[in-house]
N, C-alpha and C positions, 0 to 999 in steps of 0.2 A: 649258358652253361649246360653240361650234359645232365643226364638223368641222375637222380640221387641214388647212391649205392646203399642198399640196406645192410645192416650188420650181419656178418657171417655167423653161422652156427658151427658148433664143434664138429658135427657130422660132415658139413661141407668141407671143412679143413682136413679131417682125418682120412677120408678116402684117398688112396694113392699118395699118401703124404711123402713117402720116400722119393718118388719121382718129382713131385712138386718142390720138395726141398732142394733137389739138384738144380732145378730150373731157377729157383730164387737165388742160389749161389752163383749161377751163371750170370744172372742179371745184375746182382749186387755182390761183387767179388769179396767185399769186406765181411760178409756173413760167414760164420763157421757152423759146424754141426752143433756145437754148444749153444749158439745163438738160436738155432732152429729146433730145439727140443720142444716137442708138443706135449704139454701136460694136460691131462684130463680136466675139462671144464675151465681151462685157463687160457682160452684163445685170445681174450683181450690183452692179457699180459704178453703173450707171444707177439701179437700184432704191434703192441706198444714198443716191445724190444726191437723188432725189425725197423719200426719207424725211427727209433732213437739211433740205431746203428747206421741207417741209410740216409736219414734226413728227408725221407719221403713222407707224404701224407698218409694217413690211415687208409683213405680211399684208394690211393695209388697201390698200396700194398695189397689190399683186398682185391682190387681189380686184377693185379698180377696173378694172385692165387686162383681167382675164378677163371681167368684166361687159360692158365695152365691146366686146370681141372677140366675145362670144356674141351681142350685139345685132346686130352686123354680119353674122353668119352666118345670121340669120333672113330 
């Protein structure tokens, strides 16, 4: 198996969130803006909600967010 993904911090999610939100909606079309509301300090709830809506694992959701964030940093 691949390397273990560490839990994400709020700051990792918050930067460039509007762009990342759009990428997540492209990847998983069933997500809406309401699904992707980012509440201060509640990234676990957000990730859990995305998991529930998409059927993906937490690791897959976190990996997608980190992938999009890394692409923005280039």
